[in-house]
C-alpha positions as CSV (number, residue, x, y, z in Angstrom):
1,X,107.9,117.4,53.6
2,X,105.1,119.6,52.3
3,X,102.0,117.5,51.6
4,X,103.3,114.6,53.8
5,X,100.9,113.3,56.4
6,X,102.1,112.4,59.9
7,X,100.2,110.5,62.5
8,X,101.2,110.6,66.2
9,X,100.0,108.4,69.0
10,X,101.0,108.0,72.6
11,X,101.0,105.4,75.3
12,X,101.1,106.1,79.1
13,X,101.9,104.3,82.2
14,X,100.4,105.7,85.4
15,X,101.4,105.1,89.0
16,X,99.4,107.1,91.7
17,X,100.9,108.1,95.0
18,X,100.7,106.6,97.6
19,X,98.9,103.5,96.4
20,X,101.6,102.6,93.8
21,X,104.6,103.6,96.0
22,X,105.6,106.1,98.7
23,X,108.9,107.2,97.2
24,X,110.2,108.3,93.8
25,X,112.0,105.1,92.9
26,X,109.0,102.8,93.5
27,X,106.6,105.2,91.7
28,X,108.9,105.4,88.7
29,X,109.4,101.6,88.5
30,X,105.7,101.0,88.7
31,X,104.8,103.6,86.2
32,X,107.5,102.2,83.9
33,X,106.0,98.7,84.3
34,X,102.6,100.1,83.4
35,X,104.1,101.9,80.4
36,X,105.6,98.7,78.9
37,X,102.3,96.9,79.4
38,X,100.5,99.7,77.7
39,X,102.9,99.6,74.7
40,X,102.4,95.8,74.5
41,X,98.6,96.4,74.3
42,X,98.8,98.6,71.2
43,X,99.1,102.2,70.2
44,X,97.3,105.0,72.0
45,X,96.6,103.0,75.2
46,X,97.3,103.6,78.9
47,X,97.7,101.3,81.9
48,X,97.3,102.2,85.6
49,X,99.4,100.4,88.2
50,X,97.4,98.9,91.0
51,X,99.6,97.8,93.9
52,X,96.7,96.2,95.8
53,X,95.5,93.9,93.1
54,X,98.8,93.6,91.3
55,X,96.9,94.2,88.0
56,X,96.7,96.9,85.4
57,X,93.6,98.3,83.9
């Protein structure tokens, strides 16, 4: 592998307590939803779950 170049990127889904959920299951589900939307948007992106507006930014 010497001389081989490797590129790494990450996507993240974020759910903030208590706005995106008041228990683990809800926070996890909303963060997972945000993660899948981030992955669909391309590499190296993040989405934040907004329970009030029902939108991600």
